[in-house]
N, CA, C and O atoms as CSV, one atom per row, in Angstrom:
chain,resi,resn,atom,element,x,y,z
A,1,MET,N,N,108.395,127.760,116.621
A,1,MET,CA,C,108.339,126.830,115.594
A,1,MET,C,C,108.351,127.541,114.300
A,1,MET,O,O,107.592,128.493,114.117
A,2,SER,N,N,109.209,127.112,113.351
A,2,SER,CA,C,109.297,127.919,112.072
A,2,SER,C,C,108.035,127.207,111.487
A,2,SER,O,O,107.702,126.050,111.746
A,3,SER,N,N,107.306,128.181,110.558
A,3,SER,CA,C,106.180,127.702,109.940
A,3,SER,C,C,106.431,127.172,108.542
A,3,SER,O,O,105.537,126.637,107.886
A,4,SER,N,N,107.664,127.333,108.106
A,4,SER,CA,C,108.088,127.034,106.963
A,4,SER,C,C,107.889,125.349,106.624
A,4,SER,O,O,108.512,124.624,107.399
A,5,ILE,N,N,107.278,124.814,105.805
A,5,ILE,CA,C,107.132,123.554,105.334
A,5,ILE,C,C,107.674,123.504,104.051
A,5,ILE,O,O,107.271,124.331,103.233
A,6,GLN,N,N,108.541,122.658,103.716
A,6,GLN,CA,C,109.252,122.479,102.409
A,6,GLN,C,C,109.208,120.917,102.212
A,6,GLN,O,O,108.922,120.571,101.065
A,7,LYS,N,N,109.408,120.045,103.004
A,7,LYS,CA,C,109.596,118.543,102.878
A,7,LYS,C,C,108.529,117.899,103.412
A,7,LYS,O,O,108.260,117.977,104.611
A,8,VAL,N,N,107.764,117.137,102.466
A,8,VAL,CA,C,106.479,116.500,103.133
A,8,VAL,C,C,106.518,115.216,102.706
A,8,VAL,O,O,106.930,114.932,101.581
A,9,THR,N,N,106.086,114.308,103.580
A,9,THR,CA,C,105.948,112.665,103.359
A,9,THR,C,C,104.448,112.585,103.205
A,9,THR,O,O,103.765,113.258,103.977
A,10,LEU,N,N,103.875,111.853,102.310
A,10,LEU,CA,C,102.677,111.445,101.896
A,10,LEU,C,C,102.394,109.954,102.055
A,10,LEU,O,O,102.958,109.172,101.290
A,11,ILE,N,N,101.601,109.526,102.949
A,11,ILE,CA,C,101.290,108.179,103.280
A,11,ILE,C,C,99.835,107.926,102.879
A,11,ILE,O,O,98.876,108.641,103.170
A,12,GLY,N,N,99.822,106.802,102.168
A,12,GLY,CA,C,98.533,106.678,101.292
A,12,GLY,C,C,98.354,107.195,99.909
A,12,GLY,O,O,97.207,107.402,99.515
A,13,ALA,N,N,99.288,107.407,99.193
A,13,ALA,CA,C,99.334,108.091,97.930
A,13,ALA,C,C,98.688,107.357,96.746
A,13,ALA,O,O,98.490,107.935,95.677
A,14,SER,N,N,98.402,106.227,96.931
A,14,SER,CA,C,97.661,105.498,95.937
A,14,SER,C,C,96.270,105.068,96.305
A,14,SER,O,O,95.660,104.272,95.591
A,15,GLY,N,N,95.780,105.548,97.345
A,15,GLY,CA,C,94.455,105.301,97.497
A,15,GLY,C,C,93.356,106.372,96.922
A,15,GLY,O,O,93.763,107.115,96.029
A,16,ASN,N,N,92.010,106.515,97.354
A,16,ASN,CA,C,91.139,107.332,96.746
A,16,ASN,C,C,91.799,108.733,96.772
A,16,ASN,O,O,92.139,109.321,95.746
A,17,LEU,N,N,91.918,109.109,97.738
A,17,LEU,CA,C,92.234,110.529,98.039
A,17,LEU,C,C,93.722,110.974,97.812
A,17,LEU,O,O,94.081,112.097,97.459
A,18,GLY,N,N,94.490,109.935,98.067
A,18,GLY,CA,C,96.093,110.077,98.075
A,18,GLY,C,C,96.602,110.929,96.636
A,18,GLY,O,O,97.261,111.966,96.723
A,19,PRO,N,N,96.264,110.432,95.546
A,19,PRO,CA,C,96.503,110.877,94.123
A,19,PRO,C,C,96.229,112.425,94.155
A,19,PRO,O,O,97.039,113.235,93.704
A,20,ARG,N,N,95.156,112.737,94.661
A,20,ARG,CA,C,94.775,114.444,94.566
A,20,ARG,C,C,95.494,115.102,95.637
A,20,ARG,O,O,95.776,116.286,95.452
A,21,ILE,N,N,95.880,114.494,96.835
A,21,ILE,CA,C,96.856,115.167,97.714
A,21,ILE,C,C,98.267,115.331,97.042
A,21,ILE,O,O,98.900,116.387,97.055
A,22,LEU,N,N,98.680,114.179,96.462
A,22,LEU,CA,C,99.931,114.448,95.997
A,22,LEU,C,C,100.108,115.333,94.697
A,22,LEU,O,O,101.174,115.832,94.337
A,23,HIS,N,N,98.984,115.436,94.101
A,23,HIS,CA,C,98.849,116.518,92.912
A,23,HIS,C,C,99.097,117.870,93.419
A,23,HIS,O,O,99.747,118.737,92.835
A,24,ALA,N,N,98.379,118.000,94.841
A,24,ALA,CA,C,98.420,119.405,95.378
A,24,ALA,C,C,99.788,119.662,95.722
A,24,ALA,O,O,100.359,120.669,95.305
A,25,LEU,N,N,100.480,118.617,96.629
A,25,LEU,CA,C,101.751,118.967,96.925
A,25,LEU,C,C,102.719,119.257,96.021
A,25,LEU,O,O,103.619,120.061,96.264
A,26,GLN,N,N,102.596,118.598,94.872
A,26,GLN,CA,C,103.631,118.885,93.793
A,26,GLN,C,C,103.241,120.095,93.140
A,26,GLN,O,O,104.130,120.669,92.510
A,27,ALA,N,N,101.969,120.661,93.158
A,27,ALA,CA,C,101.648,121.762,92.503
A,27,ALA,C,C,102.063,123.146,93.537
A,27,ALA,O,O,102.277,124.294,93.149
A,28,ALA,N,N,102.090,122.714,94.722
A,28,ALA,CA,C,102.819,123.937,95.491
A,28,ALA,C,C,104.251,123.784,95.692
A,28,ALA,O,O,104.863,124.371,96.585
A,29,ASP,N,N,104.821,122.922,94.783
A,29,ASP,CA,C,106.276,122.925,94.663
A,29,ASP,C,C,106.961,122.490,95.948
A,29,ASP,O,O,108.044,123.030,96.176
A,30,LEU,N,N,106.495,121.578,96.849
A,30,LEU,CA,C,106.877,121.007,97.989
A,30,LEU,C,C,107.592,119.628,97.553
A,30,LEU,O,O,107.099,118.827,96.759
A,31,THR,N,N,108.848,119.481,98.209
A,31,THR,CA,C,109.725,118.402,97.930
A,31,THR,C,C,108.782,116.986,98.758
A,31,THR,O,O,108.666,116.840,99.974
A,32,THR,N,N,108.317,116.253,97.879
A,32,THR,CA,C,107.510,115.252,98.298
A,32,THR,C,C,108.117,113.859,98.296
A,32,THR,O,O,108.808,113.471,97.354
A,33,THR,N,N,107.849,113.105,99.371
A,33,THR,CA,C,108.438,111.731,99.611
A,33,THR,C,C,107.080,110.752,99.817
A,33,THR,O,O,106.250,111.136,100.641
A,34,ILE,N,N,106.890,109.790,99.258
A,34,ILE,CA,C,105.679,108.708,99.441
A,34,ILE,C,C,106.325,107.608,100.268
A,34,ILE,O,O,107.470,107.187,100.101
A,35,LEU,N,N,105.578,107.254,101.047
A,35,LEU,CA,C,105.625,106.110,101.991
A,35,LEU,C,C,104.378,105.113,101.746
A,35,LEU,O,O,103.185,105.380,101.887
A,36,THR,N,N,104.928,103.974,101.368
A,36,THR,CA,C,104.209,102.869,101.193
A,36,THR,C,C,104.592,101.669,102.034
A,36,THR,O,O,105.738,101.501,102.450
A,37,ARG,N,N,103.435,100.718,102.300
A,37,ARG,CA,C,103.517,99.575,103.048
A,37,ARG,C,C,104.611,98.700,102.047
A,37,ARG,O,O,104.679,98.943,100.843
A,38,PRO,N,N,105.392,97.730,102.662
A,38,PRO,CA,C,106.378,96.963,101.940
A,38,PRO,C,C,105.704,96.161,100.990
A,38,PRO,O,O,106.285,95.808,99.963
A,39,THR,N,N,104.424,95.808,101.251
A,39,THR,CA,C,103.856,94.729,100.280
A,39,THR,C,C,103.044,95.646,99.160
A,39,THR,O,O,102.328,95.072,98.339
A,40,SER,N,N,103.178,97.075,99.152
A,40,SER,CA,C,102.501,97.803,98.166
A,40,SER,C,C,103.142,97.538,96.746
A,40,SER,O,O,104.357,97.406,96.600
A,41,THR,N,N,102.249,97.473,95.734
A,41,THR,CA,C,102.814,97.189,94.403
A,41,THR,C,C,102.365,98.379,93.647
A,41,THR,O,O,102.139,98.197,92.451
A,42,SER,N,N,102.192,99.592,94.145
A,42,SER,CA,C,101.841,100.731,93.519
A,42,SER,C,C,103.095,101.371,92.947
A,42,SER,O,O,104.170,101.298,93.541
A,43,THR,N,N,102.938,102.032,91.725
A,43,THR,CA,C,104.179,102.534,91.242
A,43,THR,C,C,103.899,104.096,90.994
A,43,THR,O,O,102.781,104.547,90.746
A,44,PHE,N,N,105.108,104.878,91.099
A,44,PHE,CA,C,104.977,106.345,90.928
A,44,PHE,C,C,105.973,106.947,89.882
A,44,PHE,O,O,106.854,106.254,89.374
A,45,ASP,N,N,105.789,108.294,89.580
A,45,ASP,CA,C,106.542,108.769,88.716
A,45,ASP,C,C,108.030,108.909,89.466
A,45,ASP,O,O,108.201,109.307,90.618
A,46,ALA,N,N,109.029,108.496,88.555
A,46,ALA,CA,C,110.380,108.242,88.875
A,46,ALA,C,C,110.956,109.601,89.560
A,46,ALA,O,O,111.896,109.539,90.353
A,47,SER,N,N,110.339,110.832,89.210
A,47,SER,CA,C,110.753,111.928,89.799
A,47,SER,C,C,110.550,112.001,91.296
A,47,SER,O,O,111.278,112.738,91.962
A,48,ILE,N,N,109.572,111.256,91.877
A,48,ILE,CA,C,109.092,111.380,93.310
A,48,ILE,C,C,109.878,110.179,94.073
A,48,ILE,O,O,109.854,109.050,93.581
A,49,LYS,N,N,110.543,110.429,95.228
A,49,LYS,CA,C,111.024,109.608,96.143
A,49,LYS,C,C,109.976,108.809,96.767
A,49,LYS,O,O,109.033,109.353,97.342
A,50,ALA,N,N,110.093,107.569,96.683
A,50,ALA,CA,C,109.256,106.684,97.208
A,50,ALA,C,C,109.906,105.608,98.157
A,50,ALA,O,O,110.823,104.902,97.738
A,51,LEU,N,N,109.383,105.480,99.548
A,51,LEU,CA,C,109.988,104.530,100.312
A,51,LEU,C,C,109.027,103.678,100.762
A,51,LEU,O,O,107.840,103.999,100.703
A,52,LYS,N,N,109.482,102.351,101.324
A,52,LYS,CA,C,108.502,101.389,101.891
A,52,LYS,C,C,109.135,101.126,103.348
A,52,LYS,O,O,110.314,101.026,103.688
A,53,ALA,N,N,108.028,101.053,104.036
A,53,ALA,CA,C,108.378,100.640,105.402
A,53,ALA,C,C,107.066,100.209,106.276
A,53,ALA,O,O,106.054,100.889,106.110
A,54,SER,N,N,107.031,99.235,107.100
A,54,SER,CA,C,105.886,98.791,107.685
A,54,SER,C,C,105.286,99.829,108.884
A,54,SER,O,O,105.978,100.234,109.817
A,55,TYR,N,N,104.072,100.126,108.705
A,55,TYR,CA,C,103.413,101.104,109.728
A,55,TYR,C,C,103.669,100.771,111.057
A,55,TYR,O,O,103.393,101.644,111.880
A,56,SER,N,N,104.193,99.574,111.521
A,56,SER,CA,C,104.290,99.413,112.902
A,56,SER,C,C,105.902,99.310,113.106
A,56,SER,O,O,106.325,98.870,114.175
A,57,ASP,N,N,106.634,99.641,112.269
A,57,ASP,CA,C,108.105,99.592,112.563
A,57,ASP,C,C,108.794,100.874,112.935
A,57,ASP,O,O,109.409,101.551,112.111
A,58,LEU,N,N,108.671,101.183,114.206
A,58,LEU,CA,C,109.125,102.425,114.774
A,58,LEU,C,C,110.420,102.886,114.227
A,58,LEU,O,O,110.506,104.021,113.758
A,59,PRO,N,N,111.456,102.067,114.255
A,59,PRO,CA,C,112.849,102.671,113.823
A,59,PRO,C,C,112.863,102.819,112.395
A,59,PRO,O,O,113.484,103.775,111.931
A,60,ALA,N,N,112.187,101.904,111.511
A,60,ALA,CA,C,112.085,102.349,109.902
A,60,ALA,C,C,111.140,103.564,109.699
A,60,ALA,O,O,111.266,104.249,108.684
A,61,LEU,N,N,110.250,103.835,110.580
A,61,LEU,CA,C,109.577,105.066,110.213
A,61,LEU,C,C,110.355,106.273,110.782
A,61,LEU,O,O,110.142,107.393,110.319
A,62,LYS,N,N,111.002,106.131,111.499
A,62,LYS,CA,C,111.867,107.180,112.132
A,62,LYS,C,C,112.895,107.711,111.032
A,62,LYS,O,O,113.086,108.879,110.696
A,63,ASP,N,N,113.460,106.634,110.595
A,63,ASP,CA,C,114.411,106.853,109.403
A,63,ASP,C,C,113.573,107.437,108.154
A,63,ASP,O,O,114.090,108.358,107.523
A,64,ALA,N,N,112.515,107.033,107.827
A,64,ALA,CA,C,111.613,107.591,106.703
A,64,ALA,C,C,111.366,109.086,107.077
A,64,ALA,O,O,111.422,109.953,106.205
A,65,PHE,N,N,111.133,109.337,108.184
A,65,PHE,CA,C,110.552,110.718,108.395
A,65,PHE,C,C,111.934,111.682,108.781
A,65,PHE,O,O,111.917,112.910,108.697
A,66,ALA,N,N,112.842,111.072,109.113
A,66,ALA,CA,C,113.914,112.153,109.458
A,66,ALA,C,C,114.219,113.230,108.301
A,66,ALA,O,O,114.416,112.935,107.122
A,67,GLY,N,N,114.223,114.501,108.830
A,67,GLY,CA,C,114.444,115.563,107.821
A,67,GLY,C,C,113.151,116.142,107.200
A,67,GLY,O,O,113.224,117.106,106.437
A,68,GLN,N,N,111.939,115.554,107.524
A,68,GLN,CA,C,110.862,115.974,106.861
A,68,GLN,C,C,110.110,117.069,107.780
A,68,GLN,O,O,110.182,117.088,109.009
A,69,ASP,N,N,109.436,117.904,107.054
A,69,ASP,CA,C,108.681,118.992,108.029
A,69,ASP,C,C,107.403,118.659,108.380
A,69,ASP,O,O,106.858,119.063,109.408
A,70,ALA,N,N,106.808,117.805,107.418
A,70,ALA,CA,C,105.348,117.453,107.851
A,70,ALA,C,C,105.208,116.091,107.092
A,70,ALA,O,O,105.943,115.709,106.181
A,71,VAL,N,N,104.140,115.426,107.623
A,71,VAL,CA,C,103.698,114.037,107.194
A,71,VAL,C,C,102.171,114.418,106.981
A,71,VAL,O,O,101.482,115.016,107.807
A,72,VAL,N,N,101.765,113.981,105.759
A,72,VAL,CA,C,100.170,113.713,105.409
A,72,VAL,C,C,99.865,112.296,105.161
A,72,VAL,O,O,100.284,111.515,104.306
A,73,CYS,N,N,98.855,112.137,106.329
A,73,CYS,CA,C,98.505,110.759,106.263
A,73,CYS,C,C,97.138,110.581,105.628
A,73,CYS,O,O,96.217,111.322,105.969
A,74,ALA,N,N,96.973,109.667,104.754
A,74,ALA,CA,C,95.657,109.303,103.863
A,74,ALA,C,C,95.533,108.050,103.788
A,74,ALA,O,O,95.226,107.517,102.722
A,75,VAL,N,N,95.783,107.251,105.077
A,75,VAL,CA,C,95.297,105.695,105.034
A,75,VAL,C,C,93.886,105.662,105.051
A,75,VAL,O,O,93.273,106.708,105.265
A,76,GLY,N,N,93.271,104.570,104.850
A,76,GLY,CA,C,91.994,104.228,104.652
A,76,GLY,C,C,91.588,103.604,106.107
A,76,GLY,O,O,92.507,103.299,106.866
A,77,PHE,N,N,90.282,103.414,106.497
A,77,PHE,CA,C,89.988,103.041,107.672
A,77,PHE,C,C,90.636,102.018,108.393
A,77,PHE,O,O,90.854,102.107,109.602
A,78,GLU,N,N,90.966,101.007,107.667
A,78,GLU,CA,C,91.836,99.751,108.257
A,78,GLU,C,C,93.286,100.284,108.689
A,78,GLU,O,O,94.023,99.577,109.376
A,79,GLY,N,N,93.648,101.520,108.272
A,79,GLY,CA,C,94.951,101.915,108.920
A,79,GLY,C,C,95.042,102.930,109.760
A,79,GLY,O,O,96.101,103.514,109.990
A,80,TYR,N,N,93.655,103.287,110.413
A,80,TYR,CA,C,93.672,104.365,111.232
A,80,TYR,C,C,94.573,104.152,112.515
A,80,TYR,O,O,95.332,105.018,112.950
A,81,LEU,N,N,94.425,103.069,112.992
A,81,LEU,CA,C,95.186,102.918,114.270
A,81,LEU,C,C,96.781,102.696,113.995
A,81,LEU,O,O,97.543,102.637,114.960
A,82,ASP,N,N,97.228,102.585,112.780
A,82,ASP,CA,C,98.584,102.733,112.330
A,82,ASP,C,C,99.303,104.008,112.663
A,82,ASP,O,O,100.508,104.158,112.865
A,83,GLN,N,N,98.252,104.980,112.683
A,83,GLN,CA,C,98.716,106.426,112.892
A,83,GLN,C,C,99.385,106.501,114.242
A,83,GLN,O,O,100.333,107.260,114.444
A,84,LEU,N,N,98.888,105.717,115.149
A,84,LEU,CA,C,99.620,105.873,116.465
A,84,LEU,C,C,101.135,105.742,116.445
A,84,LEU,O,O,101.830,106.509,117.111
A,85,THR,N,N,101.623,104.838,115.734
A,85,THR,CA,C,102.960,104.496,115.719
A,85,THR,C,C,103.593,105.629,114.513
A,85,THR,O,O,104.762,106.007,114.601
A,86,LEU,N,N,102.945,105.972,113.719
A,86,LEU,CA,C,103.324,106.971,112.642
A,86,LEU,C,C,103.415,108.206,113.261
A,86,LEU,O,O,104.399,108.884,112.968
A,87,ILE,N,N,102.566,108.682,114.098
A,87,ILE,CA,C,102.713,110.005,114.883
A,87,ILE,C,C,103.943,109.859,115.841
A,87,ILE,O,O,104.859,110.681,115.836
A,88,ASP,N,N,103.912,108.812,116.627
A,88,ASP,CA,C,105.189,108.621,117.450
A,88,ASP,C,C,106.541,108.880,116.732
A,88,ASP,O,O,107.380,109.651,117.198
A,89,ALA,N,N,106.709,108.196,115.573
A,89,ALA,CA,C,107.828,108.235,114.667
A,89,ALA,C,C,108.158,109.846,114.164
A,89,ALA,O,O,109.293,110.323,114.153
A,90,ALA,N,N,106.991,110.531,113.777
A,90,ALA,CA,C,107.186,111.658,113.324
A,90,ALA,C,C,107.590,112.827,114.504
A,90,ALA,O,O,108.386,113.739,114.278
A,91,GLU,N,N,106.939,112.640,115.716
A,91,GLU,CA,C,107.201,113.324,116.686
A,91,GLU,C,C,108.788,113.190,117.217
A,91,GLU,O,O,109.539,114.114,117.532
A,92,ALA,N,N,109.001,112.067,117.219
A,92,ALA,CA,C,110.546,111.524,117.626
A,92,ALA,C,C,111.630,112.075,116.853
A,92,ALA,O,O,112.770,112.171,117.306
A,93,VAL,N,N,111.268,112.468,115.600
A,93,VAL,CA,C,112.503,112.919,114.634
A,93,VAL,C,C,112.343,114.223,114.387
A,93,VAL,O,O,113.119,114.696,113.557
A,94,GLY,N,N,111.403,115.076,114.967
A,94,GLY,CA,C,111.119,116.562,114.758
A,94,GLY,C,C,110.289,116.898,113.653
A,94,GLY,O,O,110.383,118.023,113.162
A,95,VAL,N,N,109.394,115.963,113.146
A,95,VAL,CA,C,108.495,116.529,112.067
A,95,VAL,C,C,107.463,117.675,112.894
A,95,VAL,O,O,106.877,117.481,113.960
A,96,LYS,N,N,107.450,118.689,112.199
A,96,LYS,CA,C,106.852,119.899,112.652
A,96,LYS,C,C,105.160,119.769,112.755
A,96,LYS,O,O,104.493,120.221,113.686
A,97,ARG,N,N,104.632,119.045,111.581
A,97,ARG,CA,C,103.293,119.024,111.400
A,97,ARG,C,C,102.932,117.537,111.017
A,97,ARG,O,O,103.720,116.828,110.390
A,98,PHE,N,N,101.727,117.125,111.422
A,98,PHE,CA,C,101.264,115.764,111.178
A,98,PHE,C,C,99.770,115.939,110.808
A,98,PHE,O,O,98.936,116.138,111.692
A,99,ILE,N,N,99.414,115.857,109.416
A,99,ILE,CA,C,98.127,115.882,109.219
A,99,ILE,C,C,97.498,114.455,109.221
A,99,ILE,O,O,97.922,113.549,108.504
A,100,LEU,N,N,96.359,114.317,110.160
A,100,LEU,CA,C,95.716,112.984,110.353
A,100,LEU,C,C,94.917,112.647,109.317
A,100,LEU,O,O,94.411,113.483,108.568
A,101,SER,N,N,94.752,111.358,109.212
A,101,SER,CA,C,93.774,110.786,108.269
A,101,SER,C,C,92.427,110.949,108.737
A,101,SER,O,O,91.752,109.952,108.995
A,102,GLU,N,N,91.969,112.111,108.871
A,102,GLU,CA,C,90.472,112.440,109.363
A,102,GLU,C,C,89.618,112.709,108.427
A,102,GLU,O,O,88.457,112.979,108.735
A,103,PHE,N,N,90.029,112.686,107.111
A,103,PHE,CA,C,89.039,113.038,105.920
A,103,PHE,C,C,87.830,112.165,106.253
A,103,PHE,O,O,87.958,111.185,106.988
A,104,GLU,N,N,86.767,112.481,105.766
A,104,GLU,CA,C,85.497,111.882,105.994
A,104,GLU,C,C,84.764,112.447,107.388
A,104,GLU,O,O,84.569,113.645,107.597
A,105,ASN,N,N,84.482,111.629,108.081
A,105,ASN,CA,C,83.549,111.993,109.284
A,105,ASN,C,C,84.507,112.307,110.638
A,105,ASN,O,O,85.312,111.440,110.980
A,106,HIS,N,N,84.416,113.423,111.314
A,106,HIS,CA,C,85.053,113.498,112.735
A,106,HIS,C,C,84.254,112.755,113.823
A,106,HIS,O,O,83.026,112.809,113.898
A,107,PRO,N,N,85.002,112.096,114.614
A,107,PRO,CA,C,84.391,111.361,115.492
A,107,PRO,C,C,83.472,111.855,116.486
A,107,PRO,O,O,82.775,111.096,117.160
A,108,ASP,N,N,83.454,113.252,116.605
A,108,ASP,CA,C,82.511,113.955,117.720
A,108,ASP,C,C,81.365,114.584,116.925
A,108,ASP,O,O,80.657,115.399,117.516
A,109,GLN,N,N,81.113,114.292,115.658
A,109,GLN,CA,C,79.792,114.903,115.048
A,109,GLN,C,C,78.746,114.347,115.764
A,109,GLN,O,O,78.582,113.136,115.908
A,110,PRO,N,N,77.864,115.426,116.322
A,110,PRO,CA,C,76.845,114.979,117.058
A,110,PRO,C,C,75.654,114.517,116.176
A,110,PRO,O,O,74.757,113.913,116.764
A,111,CYS,N,N,75.546,114.698,115.000
A,111,CYS,CA,C,74.586,114.272,114.050
A,111,CYS,C,C,74.800,112.589,113.668
A,111,CYS,O,O,73.971,111.975,112.997
A,112,LEU,N,N,75.808,112.088,114.108
A,112,LEU,CA,C,76.140,110.590,113.849
A,112,LEU,C,C,76.552,109.968,115.103
A,112,LEU,O,O,77.671,109.467,115.213
A,113,PRO,N,N,75.609,109.977,116.159
A,113,PRO,CA,C,76.081,109.165,117.405
A,113,PRO,C,C,75.818,107.642,117.185
A,113,PRO,O,O,76.279,106.882,118.036
A,114,GLU,N,N,75.183,107.160,116.219
A,114,GLU,CA,C,75.193,105.751,115.924
A,114,GLU,C,C,76.547,105.348,115.284
A,114,GLU,O,O,76.774,104.141,115.198
A,115,LEU,N,N,77.476,106.231,114.825
A,115,LEU,CA,C,78.688,105.663,114.271
A,115,LEU,C,C,79.772,105.685,115.439
A,115,LEU,O,O,80.873,105.145,115.325
A,116,LYS,N,N,79.357,106.344,116.534
A,116,LYS,CA,C,80.477,106.521,117.672
A,116,LYS,C,C,81.334,105.270,117.843
A,116,LYS,O,O,82.550,105.458,117.871
A,117,GLN,N,N,80.867,103.980,117.964
A,117,GLN,CA,C,81.764,102.903,118.085
A,117,GLN,C,C,82.588,102.756,116.961
A,117,GLN,O,O,83.750,102.405,117.166
A,118,MET,N,N,82.213,102.956,115.818
A,118,MET,CA,C,82.939,102.496,114.652
A,118,MET,C,C,84.069,103.529,114.525
A,118,MET,O,O,85.163,103.213,114.058
A,119,LEU,N,N,83.799,104.697,114.927
A,119,LEU,CA,C,84.895,105.935,114.879
A,119,LEU,C,C,85.764,105.888,116.071
A,119,LEU,O,O,86.659,106.696,116.318
A,120,GLU,N,N,85.434,104.904,116.766
A,120,GLU,CA,C,86.397,105.010,118.245
A,120,GLU,C,C,87.915,104.884,117.822
A,120,GLU,O,O,88.739,105.430,118.555
A,121,PRO,N,N,88.337,104.227,116.732
A,121,PRO,CA,C,89.995,104.272,116.340
A,121,PRO,C,C,90.206,105.879,115.998
A,121,PRO,O,O,91.284,106.335,116.381
A,122,LYS,N,N,89.530,106.565,115.489
A,122,LYS,CA,C,89.695,107.919,115.128
A,122,LYS,C,C,89.945,108.740,116.472
A,122,LYS,O,O,90.931,109.450,116.674
A,123,THR,N,N,89.020,108.552,117.250
A,123,THR,CA,C,89.192,109.276,118.735
A,123,THR,C,C,90.516,108.747,119.405
A,123,THR,O,O,91.210,109.611,119.942
A,124,ARG,N,N,90.886,107.660,119.440
A,124,ARG,CA,C,92.134,107.147,119.902
A,124,ARG,C,C,93.355,107.919,119.393
A,124,ARG,O,O,94.224,108.421,120.106
A,125,VAL,N,N,93.286,107.946,117.875
A,125,VAL,CA,C,94.230,108.789,117.101
A,125,VAL,C,C,94.377,110.173,117.357
A,125,VAL,O,O,95.488,110.697,117.433
A,126,LEU,N,N,93.106,110.913,117.521
A,126,LEU,CA,C,93.224,112.237,117.936
A,126,LEU,C,C,93.639,112.663,119.320
A,126,LEU,O,O,94.110,113.795,119.433
A,127,GLU,N,N,93.524,111.893,120.398
A,127,GLU,CA,C,93.737,112.046,121.559
A,127,GLU,C,C,95.193,111.999,121.669
A,127,GLU,O,O,95.878,112.833,122.260
A,128,HIS,N,N,95.733,110.672,120.885
A,128,HIS,CA,C,97.289,110.655,120.975
A,128,HIS,C,C,98.041,111.813,120.295
A,128,HIS,O,O,99.071,112.328,120.731
A,129,ALA,N,N,97.393,112.152,119.170
A,129,ALA,CA,C,98.339,113.394,118.626
A,129,ALA,C,C,98.042,114.612,119.598
A,129,ALA,O,O,98.971,115.377,119.856
A,130,LYS,N,N,96.783,114.826,120.150
A,130,LYS,CA,C,96.725,115.982,121.210
A,130,LYS,C,C,97.846,115.878,122.430
A,130,LYS,O,O,98.378,116.864,122.938
A,131,ALA,N,N,98.089,114.578,122.785
A,131,ALA,CA,C,98.960,114.404,123.885
A,131,ALA,C,C,100.400,114.636,123.428
A,131,ALA,O,O,101.169,115.231,124.182
A,132,LYS,N,N,100.757,114.250,122.372
A,132,LYS,CA,C,102.113,114.294,121.695
A,132,LYS,C,C,102.482,115.993,121.674
A,132,LYS,O,O,103.527,116.449,122.140
A,133,ALA,N,N,101.482,116.752,121.084
A,133,ALA,CA,C,101.616,118.132,120.853
A,133,ALA,C,C,101.647,118.911,122.323
A,133,ALA,O,O,102.344,119.920,122.429
A,134,GLU,N,N,100.989,118.492,123.290
A,134,GLU,CA,C,101.074,119.194,124.600
A,134,GLU,C,C,102.324,118.870,125.275
A,134,GLU,O,O,102.704,119.621,126.173
A,135,LYS,N,N,103.077,117.743,124.923
A,135,LYS,CA,C,104.358,117.376,125.640
A,135,LYS,C,C,105.628,118.102,124.709
A,135,LYS,O,O,106.702,118.464,125.189
A,136,ASN,N,N,105.267,118.210,123.395
A,136,ASN,CA,C,106.331,118.755,122.576
A,136,ASN,C,C,105.978,119.835,121.865
A,136,ASN,O,O,105.585,119.591,120.724
A,137,PRO,N,N,106.004,121.118,122.251
A,137,PRO,CA,C,105.670,122.116,121.591
A,137,PRO,C,C,106.158,122.529,120.091
A,137,PRO,O,O,105.709,123.483,119.457
A,138,GLN,N,N,107.175,121.615,119.644
A,138,GLN,CA,C,107.568,121.678,118.300
A,138,GLN,C,C,106.846,120.888,117.199
A,138,GLN,O,O,107.059,121.010,115.993
A,139,PHE,N,N,105.815,119.923,117.877
A,139,PHE,CA,C,105.193,119.010,117.046
A,139,PHE,C,C,103.724,119.542,117.035
A,139,PHE,O,O,103.165,119.964,118.047
A,140,SER,N,N,103.191,119.486,115.883
A,140,SER,CA,C,101.646,120.010,115.771
A,140,SER,C,C,100.895,118.896,114.903
A,140,SER,O,O,101.398,117.996,114.230
A,141,TRP,N,N,99.543,119.213,115.109
A,141,TRP,CA,C,98.857,118.293,114.130
A,141,TRP,C,C,97.711,119.053,113.541
A,141,TRP,O,O,97.331,120.108,114.049
A,142,SER,N,N,97.098,118.483,112.371
A,142,SER,CA,C,95.691,119.021,111.999
A,142,SER,C,C,95.005,117.858,111.434
A,142,SER,O,O,95.567,116.900,110.902
A,143,ALA,N,N,93.684,118.025,111.598
A,143,ALA,CA,C,92.733,117.240,111.088
A,143,ALA,C,C,91.680,117.884,110.195
A,143,ALA,O,O,90.983,118.780,110.670
A,144,VAL,N,N,91.512,117.477,108.894
A,144,VAL,CA,C,90.667,117.955,108.066
A,144,VAL,C,C,89.449,117.203,107.902
A,144,VAL,O,O,89.607,116.079,107.424
A,145,THR,N,N,88.227,117.563,108.193
A,145,THR,CA,C,87.151,116.636,108.159
A,145,THR,C,C,86.273,117.363,107.001
A,145,THR,O,O,86.149,118.586,106.936
A,146,CYS,N,N,85.703,116.472,106.128
A,146,CYS,CA,C,84.953,117.022,104.931
A,146,CYS,C,C,83.595,116.261,104.823
A,146,CYS,O,O,82.732,116.627,104.024
A,147,GLY,N,N,83.449,115.296,105.572
A,147,GLY,CA,C,82.207,114.478,105.695
A,147,GLY,C,C,82.574,113.449,104.573
A,147,GLY,O,O,83.574,113.563,103.865
A,148,PRO,N,N,81.568,112.328,104.475
A,148,PRO,CA,C,81.934,111.105,103.970
A,148,PRO,C,C,82.010,111.123,102.220
A,148,PRO,O,O,81.317,111.870,101.529
A,149,PHE,N,N,82.930,110.207,101.727
A,149,PHE,CA,C,83.087,110.232,100.367
A,149,PHE,C,C,82.128,109.395,99.771
A,149,PHE,O,O,81.923,108.318,100.331
A,150,PHE,N,N,81.494,109.668,98.747
A,150,PHE,CA,C,80.287,108.815,98.058
A,150,PHE,C,C,80.759,108.184,96.782
A,150,PHE,O,O,79.912,108.005,95.907
A,151,ASP,N,N,81.980,107.829,96.566
A,151,ASP,CA,C,82.452,107.365,95.363
A,151,ASP,C,C,82.620,105.771,95.183
A,151,ASP,O,O,83.039,105.310,94.121
């Protein structure tokens, strides 16, 4: 697998973390596309390609991810399980790397057993990403956990 990542789609660009990720992608001189839900009213600089698609519409997501090297997902808690379909679409069209929306707490943190049930969607997504990568060596994923946000 080539490690060259040049084209990146960012999901969740208008949330709490998304604008910071967008800035970092642009600073790295990566060709960035933003994907939002059809109901989103967020606006972005005209120089950035922005697409709209339902996060449950597999054919539309495949179209959105075609030709991309990576997908960075920064959906909030209510969108964690949407990542199952997002991962399926990315893997199906040859995306090399999927960055999970794992920011905040990792579901296996031993110091937070009381949150285990609440973090179950994250566990499902992690297991799904692992299974996809095991079946397809051209597909990989990353999870970046940094602890809770207090803003």
